ZARODREN-314010 format. One record per residue (C-alpha): residue in three letters; chain; x, y, z. Coordinates in steps of 0.25 Angstrom, whole numbers, plus 5000, padded with zeros to 4 digits. Layout:
SITE|ALA|A|X|Y|Z
...
This chain:
SITE|UNK|A|5167|5126|4750
SITE|UNK|A|5155|5119|4756
SITE|UNK|A|5159|5109|4766
SITE|UNK|A|5155|5094|4765
SITE|UNK|A|5147|5096|4777
SITE|UNK|A|5139|5108|4771
SITE|UNK|A|5137|5100|4759
SITE|UNK|A|5132|5088|4767
SITE|UNK|A|5123|5097|4775
SITE|UNK|A|5117|5103|4762
SITE|UNK|A|5114|5090|4756
SITE|UNK|A|5107|5085|4769
SITE|UNK|A|5098|5097|4768
SITE|UNK|A|5095|5094|4753
SITE|UNK|A|5092|5080|4756
SITE|UNK|A|5082|5084|4767
SITE|UNK|A|5076|5093|4756
SITE|UNK|A|5075|5081|4747
SITE|UNK|A|5067|5073|4757
SITE|UNK|A|5077|5064|4764
SITE|UNK|A|5072|5062|4778
SITE|UNK|A|5086|5059|4783
SITE|UNK|A|5095|5069|4775
SITE|UNK|A|5107|5067|4783
SITE|UNK|A|5107|5052|4781
SITE|UNK|A|5104|5054|4767
SITE|UNK|A|5116|5063|4765
SITE|UNK|A|5124|5052|4771
SITE|UNK|A|5119|5041|4762
SITE|UNK|A|5121|5049|4750
SITE|UNK|A|5136|5050|4754
SITE|UNK|A|5136|5034|4755
SITE|UNK|A|5147|5028|4747
SITE|UNK|A|5136|5018|4741
SITE|UNK|A|5130|5030|4733
SITE|UNK|A|5143|5034|4727
SITE|UNK|A|5140|5039|4713
SITE|UNK|A|5126|5042|4715
SITE|UNK|A|5127|5055|4722
SITE|UNK|A|5133|5068|4716
SITE|UNK|A|5137|5082|4722
SITE|UNK|A|5129|5088|4711
SITE|UNK|A|5116|5081|4714
SITE|UNK|A|5111|5093|4723
SITE|UNK|A|5114|5102|4712
SITE|UNK|A|5106|5095|4701
SITE|UNK|A|5096|5089|4710
SITE|UNK|A|5096|5075|4702
SITE|UNK|A|5104|5067|4711
SITE|UNK|A|5102|5055|4720
SITE|UNK|A|5096|5064|4732
SITE|UNK|A|5086|5070|4723
SITE|UNK|A|5082|5057|4717
SITE|UNK|A|5080|5051|4731
SITE|UNK|A|5072|5063|4735
SITE|UNK|A|5061|5058|4725
SITE|UNK|A|5058|5045|4732
SITE|UNK|A|5049|5041|4743
SITE|UNK|A|5060|5040|4754
SITE|UNK|A|5073|5046|4750
SITE|UNK|A|5080|5041|4762
SITE|UNK|A|5076|5027|4760
SITE|UNK|A|5080|5028|4745
SITE|UNK|A|5094|5033|4749
SITE|UNK|A|5097|5023|4759
SITE|UNK|A|5092|5012|4750
SITE|UNK|A|5101|5017|4738
SITE|UNK|A|5113|5017|4747
SITE|UNK|A|5110|5002|4751
SITE|UNK|A|5107|4998|4737
SITE|UNK|A|5120|5004|4732
SITE|UNK|A|5128|4997|4744
SITE|UNK|A|5122|4984|4740
SITE|UNK|A|5125|4987|4725
SITE|UNK|A|5139|4990|4729
SITE|UNK|A|5140|4977|4736
SITE|UNK|A|5134|4970|4724
SITE|UNK|A|5145|4977|4715
SITE|UNK|A|5156|4970|4723
SITE|UNK|A|5150|4957|4719
SITE|UNK|A|5150|4961|4704
SITE|UNK|A|5136|4965|4702
SITE|UNK|A|5140|4979|4697
SITE|UNK|A|5127|4987|4701
SITE|UNK|A|5132|5000|4707
SITE|UNK|A|5137|5007|4695
SITE|UNK|A|5124|5004|4687
SITE|UNK|A|5115|5009|4699
SITE|UNK|A|5123|5021|4701
SITE|UNK|A|5121|5024|4686
SITE|UNK|A|5106|5022|4687
SITE|UNK|A|5105|5031|4699
SITE|UNK|A|5115|5042|4696
SITE|UNK|A|5105|5050|4687
SITE|UNK|A|5090|5053|4688
SITE|UNK|A|5083|5041|4681
SITE|UNK|A|5071|5032|4682
SITE|UNK|A|5080|5021|4688
SITE|UNK|A|5085|5030|4699
SITE|UNK|A|5071|5035|4703
SITE|UNK|A|5066|5021|4704
SITE|UNK|A|5077|5015|4712
SITE|UNK|A|5077|5027|4722
SITE|UNK|A|5061|5027|4723
SITE|UNK|A|5061|5012|4726
SITE|UNK|A|5072|5014|4737
SITE|UNK|A|5064|5025|4743
SITE|UNK|A|5051|5018|4743
SITE|UNK|A|5054|5004|4749
SITE|UNK|A|5065|5000|4759
SITE|UNK|A|5061|4985|4755
SITE|UNK|A|5064|4987|4741
SITE|UNK|A|5077|4995|4744
SITE|UNK|A|5081|4983|4753
SITE|UNK|A|5078|4974|4741
SITE|UNK|A|5087|4982|4732
SITE|UNK|A|5099|4982|4742
SITE|UNK|A|5098|4967|4743
SITE|UNK|A|5096|4965|4728
SITE|UNK|A|5104|4977|4723
SITE|UNK|A|5103|4973|4708
SITE|UNK|A|5088|4975|4708
SITE|UNK|A|5090|4990|4707
SITE|UNK|A|5088|4988|4692
SITE|UNK|A|5074|4982|4696
SITE|UNK|A|5071|4997|4700
SITE|UNK|A|5079|5005|4691
SITE|UNK|A|5075|4997|4678
SITE|UNK|A|5061|4994|4683
SITE|UNK|A|5050|4992|4672
SITE|UNK|A|5036|4987|4671
SITE|UNK|A|5035|4972|4670
SITE|UNK|A|5024|4963|4666
SITE|UNK|A|5018|4952|4675
SITE|UNK|A|5025|4941|4667
SITE|UNK|A|5039|4948|4668
SITE|UNK|A|5038|4949|4683
SITE|UNK|A|5033|4935|4684
SITE|UNK|A|5044|4930|4675
SITE|UNK|A|5055|4937|4683
SITE|UNK|A|5050|4934|4697
SITE|UNK|A|5047|4919|4693
SITE|UNK|A|5060|4918|4686
SITE|UNK|A|5068|4923|4698
SITE|UNK|A|5062|4912|4707
SITE|UNK|A|5064|4901|4696
SITE|UNK|A|5079|4905|4695
SITE|UNK|A|5080|4905|4710
SITE|UNK|A|5074|4891|4711
SITE|UNK|A|5083|4886|4700
SITE|UNK|A|5096|4892|4706
SITE|UNK|A|5092|4888|4720
SITE|UNK|A|5089|4874|4717
SITE|UNK|A|5077|4874|4727
SITE|UNK|A|5074|4860|4732
SITE|UNK|A|5062|4855|4738
SITE|UNK|A|5067|4858|4752
SITE|UNK|A|5069|4872|4749
SITE|UNK|A|5084|4872|4749
SITE|UNK|A|5092|4881|4739
SITE|UNK|A|5106|4881|4734
SITE|UNK|A|5116|4890|4742
SITE|UNK|A|5116|4905|4737
SITE|UNK|A|5103|4904|4729
SITE|UNK|A|5091|4913|4731
SITE|UNK|A|5079|4906|4736
SITE|UNK|A|5067|4906|4727
SITE|UNK|A|5059|4914|4737
SITE|UNK|A|5070|4925|4738
SITE|UNK|A|5071|4925|4723
SITE|UNK|A|5056|4928|4722
SITE|UNK|A|5057|4939|4733
SITE|UNK|A|5069|4946|4725
SITE|UNK|A|5062|4945|4712
SITE|UNK|A|5049|4951|4718
SITE|UNK|A|5056|4963|4724
SITE|UNK|A|5064|4965|4712
SITE|UNK|A|5051|4967|4704
SITE|UNK|A|5045|4975|4715
SITE|UNK|A|5057|4985|4714
SITE|UNK|A|5054|4988|4700
SITE|UNK|A|5039|4989|4702
SITE|UNK|A|5041|4999|4714
SITE|UNK|A|5051|5007|4705
SITE|UNK|A|5042|5010|4694
SITE|UNK|A|5030|5013|4704
SITE|UNK|A|5038|5023|4713
SITE|UNK|A|5044|5031|4701
SITE|UNK|A|5031|5031|4692
SITE|UNK|A|5027|5045|4687
SITE|UNK|A|5013|5043|4691
SITE|UNK|A|5011|5033|4702
SITE|UNK|A|4996|5031|4699
SITE|UNK|A|4999|5027|4685
SITE|UNK|A|5010|5017|4690
SITE|UNK|A|5001|5011|4700
SITE|UNK|A|4994|5001|4691
SITE|UNK|A|5007|4996|4685
SITE|UNK|A|5013|4994|4699
SITE|UNK|A|5001|4987|4705
SITE|UNK|A|5001|4977|4693
SITE|UNK|A|5016|4975|4694
SITE|UNK|A|5015|4972|4709
SITE|UNK|A|5004|4962|4705
SITE|UNK|A|5012|4956|4694
SITE|UNK|A|5024|4954|4704
SITE|UNK|A|5015|4947|4714
SITE|UNK|A|5011|4937|4703
SITE|UNK|A|5026|4935|4699
SITE|UNK|A|5029|4933|4714
SITE|UNK|A|5018|4922|4715
SITE|UNK|A|5023|4915|4702
SITE|UNK|A|5037|4915|4708
SITE|UNK|A|5032|4910|4721
SITE|UNK|A|5025|4898|4714
SITE|UNK|A|5037|4894|4707
SITE|UNK|A|5044|4893|4720
SITE|UNK|A|5032|4885|4726
SITE|UNK|A|5032|4875|4714
SITE|UNK|A|5047|4873|4716
SITE|UNK|A|5045|4870|4730
SITE|UNK|A|5033|4861|4729
SITE|UNK|A|5039|4853|4717
SITE|UNK|A|5030|4843|4710
SITE|UNK|A|5020|4844|4721
SITE|UNK|A|5016|4857|4715
SITE|UNK|A|5009|4850|4703
SITE|UNK|A|4998|4846|4712
SITE|UNK|A|4992|4860|4713
SITE|UNK|A|4987|4870|4704
SITE|UNK|A|4988|4884|4709
SITE|UNK|A|4982|4898|4705
SITE|UNK|A|4983|4912|4712
SITE|UNK|A|4973|4923|4710
SITE|UNK|A|4977|4937|4713
SITE|UNK|A|4966|4945|4721
SITE|UNK|A|4964|4959|4724
SITE|UNK|A|4975|4969|4720
SITE|UNK|A|4984|4957|4717
SITE|UNK|A|4974|4952|4707
SITE|UNK|A|4971|4965|4701
SITE|UNK|A|4985|4969|4699
SITE|UNK|A|4985|4981|4709
SITE|UNK|A|4995|4977|4720
SITE|UNK|A|5003|4987|4727
SITE|UNK|A|5015|4985|4735
SITE|UNK|A|5008|4982|4748
SITE|UNK|A|4996|4975|4743
SITE|UNK|A|4990|4962|4749
SITE|UNK|A|4990|4951|4738
SITE|UNK|A|4977|4943|4738
SITE|UNK|A|4978|4930|4731
SITE|UNK|A|4970|4917|4730
SITE|UNK|A|4977|4904|4728
SITE|UNK|A|4970|4893|4721
SITE|UNK|A|4975|4879|4720
SITE|UNK|A|4970|4865|4716
SITE|UNK|A|4976|4851|4713
SITE|UNK|A|4982|4850|4700
SITE|UNK|A|4974|4837|4698
SITE|UNK|A|4961|4844|4700
SITE|UNK|A|4956|4834|4711
SITE|UNK|A|4951|4841|4724
SITE|UNK|A|4956|4829|4732
SITE|UNK|A|4970|4833|4729
SITE|UNK|A|4969|4847|4735
SITE|UNK|A|4976|4845|4748
SITE|UNK|A|4988|4838|4740
SITE|UNK|A|4988|4849|4729
SITE|UNK|A|4988|4860|4739
SITE|UNK|A|4998|4854|4749
SITE|UNK|A|4987|4854|4760
SITE|UNK|A|4988|4842|4769
SITE|UNK|A|4977|4836|4778
SITE|UNK|A|4973|4843|4791
SITE|UNK|A|4984|4840|4802
SITE|UNK|A|4995|4838|4792
SITE|UNK|A|5000|4852|4793
SITE|UNK|A|5010|4851|4781
SITE|UNK|A|5010|4859|4769
SITE|UNK|A|5019|4852|4758
SITE|UNK|A|5011|4855|4746
SITE|UNK|A|5009|4867|4737
SITE|UNK|A|5003|4878|4746
SITE|UNK|A|5012|4873|4758
SITE|UNK|A|5024|4877|4751
SITE|UNK|A|5021|4892|4752
SITE|UNK|A|5015|4891|4765
SITE|UNK|A|5029|4888|4770
SITE|UNK|A|5036|4897|4761
SITE|UNK|A|5029|4909|4757
SITE|UNK|A|5039|4920|4758
SITE|UNK|A|5038|4926|4744
SITE|UNK|A|5041|4939|4737
SITE|UNK|A|5036|4950|4747
SITE|UNK|A|5032|4939|4757
SITE|UNK|A|5019|4935|4749
SITE|UNK|A|5014|4927|4737
SITE|UNK|A|5008|4936|4727
SITE|UNK|A|4998|4932|4716
SITE|UNK|A|4995|4935|4701
SITE|UNK|A|4987|4947|4697
SITE|UNK|A|4973|4946|4691
SITE|UNK|A|4972|4931|4689
SITE|UNK|A|4973|4918|4695
SITE|UNK|A|4986|4912|4690
SITE|UNK|A|4986|4897|4688
SITE|UNK|A|5001|4895|4692
SITE|UNK|A|5001|4880|4690
SITE|UNK|A|5005|4870|4701
SITE|UNK|A|5010|4881|4711
SITE|UNK|A|5011|4884|4726
SITE|UNK|A|5008|4896|4734
SITE|UNK|A|5006|4902|4747
SITE|UNK|A|4991|4902|4751
SITE|UNK|A|4985|4916|4753
SITE|UNK|A|4989|4922|4767
SITE|UNK|A|4975|4923|4772
SITE|UNK|A|4973|4908|4770
SITE|UNK|A|4987|4905|4776
SITE|UNK|A|4982|4913|4788
SITE|UNK|A|4970|4904|4789
SITE|UNK|A|4978|4892|4788
SITE|UNK|A|4971|4886|4776
SITE|UNK|A|4972|4885|4761
SITE|UNK|A|4960|4886|4751
SITE|UNK|A|4962|4877|4740
SITE|UNK|A|4953|4878|4728
SITE|UNK|A|4951|4865|4720
SITE|UNK|A|4938|4867|4712
SITE|UNK|A|4924|4871|4716
SITE|UNK|A|4924|4861|4728
SITE|UNK|A|4935|4869|4735
SITE|UNK|A|4928|4883|4733
SITE|UNK|A|4921|4882|4747
SITE|UNK|A|4935|4881|4753
SITE|UNK|A|4939|4894|4747
SITE|UNK|A|4926|4900|4753
SITE|UNK|A|4928|4895|4767
SITE|UNK|A|4943|4900|4766
SITE|UNK|A|4938|4914|4762
SITE|UNK|A|4927|4915|4773
SITE|UNK|A|4937|4911|4783
SITE|UNK|A|4947|4923|4780
SITE|UNK|A|4948|4934|4790
SITE|UNK|A|4939|4945|4788
SITE|UNK|A|4944|4960|4789
SITE|UNK|A|4934|4968|4797
């Protein structure tokens, strides 16, 4: 008979041939109790088991570690009555599109893997990923934020009820849940070049959805004072053209004017106080103080200026750096924009 040690040594060699950078560690992880039900002694014979599936992803070692962590997190959730483990084992036990997607995501991004460990129920966002319209993404992300605001009972002082998810967290969670699905389809596409336009458009749509949700939070925080300002966002460059990638800079222009149409009301409408006051209590001031949104940035709609109604949002980063806002209230304010543009730092 072949000893257990010999079998282990044989599998370590096979894992090395499959592309694992640390085959001995991978062998140990494959024996982890968290993966019970996902491995089979005959995997090596038929070549269609978990090790072979892991060998197809960008980083097999990262994917395997992420899978162990995810299964451990699911097991903990199961003790709380969620019942996820059995369903995921069934989805991963045999070759399928869902298994390919989940392992591909785990093997491509440690950050997305961390998100899955924190929110184990989101594995379905990966295995059941489908293309969505801009409207679907907007409704789901905005809906998550609206529900969080309703459940948390957000007050004007920013206090939330015990145990409720803050609206900003709800935005981050919803954003990353959608990002999981986009990445899953992208990473497992038969022809990456054909999938790229869909991926770029989906990322831009998700950016627009994140902005819409951020504005819902801002309106809630400002309250009735938001009615003093009309706000629009123009997506520029790759953002405006629907060509975002995962690490794109997002270029936007924010345009605001008093709802009354009176230029004299501009400082009140935009929340800008006379020089020396130093306070920011109005619309733009809200997100100057609290701008940690999905992925750490506010994102804009694609291909158009969106009239978002009486809203509030963070000024563009370059303007925050310069310590100024550029308000546009009719043609009389056009020169303000030109002066702001001319003062931007130039790249040699």
